[in-house]
N, C-alpha and C positions, 0 to 999 in steps of 0.2 A: 819804893814801898809806900803804902798809904799810911798817913798819920792817923793818930787816934781821933782827931777831929773829923777827918774825912770819912773814917769808918762809921763814926757816930752819925754824921750827916747822911751817909748812904742808907743806914738803918732807918733814920727818920723819913727819908724820901720814900723808902719802900712802904713804911707804915702809912704815910700820907697817900700813897698810890692805892693801897688797899682800902683805906677809908673812902677815897674818892670813887673807887670802883663800886663799893657797896652803896654809896649814895646814888650813883648813876643807875645802878640796878634797881634800887628802890624807887627812884623817880620814874623809870621806864615802866615798872610794874604798876605804880600808882596811875600813870597815864592810861595804861591798858585797862585797869579796873574802871577808871572814870569813863573811858570810851565805851566799854561794855555796858555800864550802868546807864549812860545817856542813850545808847542805842536801844536798850531794853525799855526805858521810860518813854521813848518816842514812839513805841509800838502801842497804839491804843488798845488793840485787842489783848495784848499781853498784860497791860496794866489792868484792864477789866478782869482778865482771868485771875491775876494775883489778888485783886481786891475781893472778888466773889469767893474764890477758894479760901482765902484767909477768913472771911466772914463765916463761911459754912464750918470750917474747921474749929474756929473759936467758939461758935455757937454750940457745936457738938461737944467740945471739951467742957464748956461751962453750962451744959444743958440743965442741970438742976437749978441754976440761977435764972435761966432764960424762961423756963416753963415750970409752973407750980404743980403740974400733974405728973403722976407716976405712969410711965408707958405700959406697965403691966397691970395697973389697977382696973378692975372691972366695975362698970356702972350700967347695969342692964336697964335702969330707968331712963337713961339718956342715950340709948343706942341709936345709931344711924341718924344723928342730929346733923343738919347742914351747918356750914360755917356761920359763926356768930361771934358776938363779943366775948362770950364765955369760952367758946372753943373756936380758935381762929380757923382751923382747917376742918372742923367738924369732928364727929366721933365715928368709930367703926361699928361692926356688928355686935361687939361685946361692950360698947360704951367707952372704949379707951380713946383718949385724946390723940388725934392723928398728928398734930403738931409736935407733941412730946415724943411720939414714936419716931417721927422723922429725925428729930434732934438726936435722940439716943441711938437710933439706927445708924446715923451717920458715923458714930464712933466705930461700930463694927465694920461697916462697909468700907470706910476709909482705911481702917486697920488691915483688912483683908487685901485691899488693893495695894497700899503702900508696903505692907509687910511682904507680900508676894513679890512685888517688883524689886525690893531691896534684896530679898533672898535669891531671886534669879540673877540679880546683878552680881552678887558676891560669887556665886558659882561660875557664871559666864565670864566675868572679868578675871577672876583668879586663874581659871584654866586657859582662857583665850589669850591673856597676856603672855603667860609662860610658853604655851604651845606655839603661839605665833612668833615669839622671839627665838625659841630654840629650833623650830622646824623639825624636819626629819620624820621618823616613825611616830613619835608622840603626836605631832601635829596632824599627820594623816589619820591616825586612829581616832583622835578626838573629833576631827572634821567628819569622819564617817558616822560616828555616834550621834553627833548633832544633826546630821542629815536624816538619820533614822528617826530621831525624836520629832523632827520638824515635818517628816513626810506624812504623819498622821494628822488629820484635822484636830486641832487642839480641843475644841469643845467636845468632840466625840471621845477623845482620850480621857478628858476630865470626867465625863459622865461614867465611863467604864470604871475608872479608878475610885470614884465616889461610891459606886454601887458595890465595889469589892471591899474597900476599907471602912465604909460607913460615913455617916454625916457627923461632922463636928467642925468647930472653928479651926482648930489646929490642923486637922486632916485637910481641910480646904486650902489653907495657906501652903502646906507642904506639897499638895498636888499641883497647885498653880506654880510653885517654885520649880518643881521637878519637870514640869512640862513647858515652862516658859523661858528657860535659860538659853535655848539654842540661838535665838535672834541676837541677843547681846553678846553671846560668845563669838559669833561670826563677825559682828561689828568690831569687837575688841581685837580679834585676830587680824582683821584687815588693817586696823590702825597700827598694830605692832609690826606687821610685815613691811609697812612703809617706814616706821620710826627706826627699825633696827638698821636701816641703811643710812641714817643720818650721820653727819660727820662727828657730832659730839658723842654718839654711841660708839662709833668706831674708835674714837680717841679713848674713851673710858675702857673699852675692851683692850686696847693696846697697853694701857696702864696696868692691866691685870686685875681690874675689879671683878668681884664675883658676879656670876650670871644673875642671881636673884636680886642683888643690889642694883645692877644696871636695869633690869627688867622692871622692878616694882618701884624703885626709888627715883630713877632718873628718866626712864622712858614713859612709864604709865601716866605720870602727871600731865604729860603733854597730850594725852588722849582723853582727859577727864571731861572735856566739854561735850563731845558726842555721847559719852556714857551717861551724863546727867540728863541730857535730852531724852535718851532712850528710857531712863528710869521714869521720867514724867509720863511719857506716852504709854509705857507698860502699866503704870498705876491706873490710868484711865481705862485701859483694856481689861484689867483684872476686875475693876469695879463693875464694868458692864457684864463680865462673865459671871461674877457673883450674883448680880441681879437676875441674869437669865436663869442660872441654876436654881436660885431661890424661888423664882416665879414658877418653875416646874416642880418645886418641892424637893429638890435634890441638893440644895446648898446648905447653908447654916440651918440647924434645927428651927422649926417654925415658931417655937416658943421664945426664941431670941429675936428682938426687934432689929431688923436690918432693912435697908431700902428695898431689897428684893423680896423679903418676906411680906412687907407692907403691900407691895405690888402684886403679891400672890392672889389677892382677892379678885383681881381683874379677870380671872379665868371664868367667872360667873357672868353670863350674858345679862342677867337682871341687874347686877352691879354696874356693868358697863353702861347700860341704858338709863338707869334711874338714880344711881348714887355716884355721880362723877367725882365727888370730893374724896372718895375712898382711894382713888388711884391717880387722879390728875395732879395733885400737888407733889406727890413723891416722884411721879414721872418727870415733871418739870424740873425738880431739884436734881435728879439724876442726870438729865440731859444738860442742864446748865453747868453742873459741876464737871462733868466729863468734857464739855466744850471748853471750860475754863482751864482745865489741866492741859488740853491740847493747845490752847492759845499760849499758855506759859511755855510749853515745849517748843512751839514755833518761835516764840520770842527769844528763848535761850539759844536756839539753833542759829537764828539770824545774827544775834549779838556776839556769839562766841566763834562763829565760823570765819576764819581769816579771809576767805574768798568773798564774804559779804561786807567786809569792812571798807568804809569809804575813806 
């Protein structure tokens, strides 16, 4: 029989083993984070994307401090003024400062893009993770529904829904969310089909853990890398779609400054030929911001993908 000292020593040994295991786990995770960060920072395009996107987002958030002009204030005496020290990007047909409109418009355009991407991710990940893990009838049904949604050209489907429900910021975000969840759903489902066969998932299932706990608490975190990459790319796509719809006059109402609404004036041939400052600056900002988001997504993909690790 074990003495009291031996039992006490065995309890201490187990405690030390648990502490050592936690330290080793933390050390491994710290090394993984450092490797991901160093891989990300070594990608020059990803760093450029991070810096430029951060500058644009911060400038949009603190737009009242960056520009002293009101984006909605009319000044007919100074309409169609070219870029100058007074107006960095000039003024539009109503005398409004274009630089201020780009800054304040960035708030709405980025909100539409990021909000729609997050909304689509919530729907796609929630359904894709559970359906992919469970399989069976639910998985087949959701897969068919996603195929039906994705079989329509998204921009045409968005145009139809906007014409039906009307133009507003909330309607646009909801429409983008409802028409854009199919891609991230299928990606999450594919990840879960692979993860559900992993040994740790089989062990958790053998211990009798609930399906929801295994699916969302233990398996889903291992698929978070591709999901984040998909969210960044979806954000860029929705920003472009908002700009395209607003250019056609079917996006956010024209009285609200957005990048697409500023670009709407380029429909006039006279504006295109003679007043380049009305559309070139905002077109450059849209292009560079979308490129930056794509660079960030590519950098995240390369740094988090195990097959890309050196």
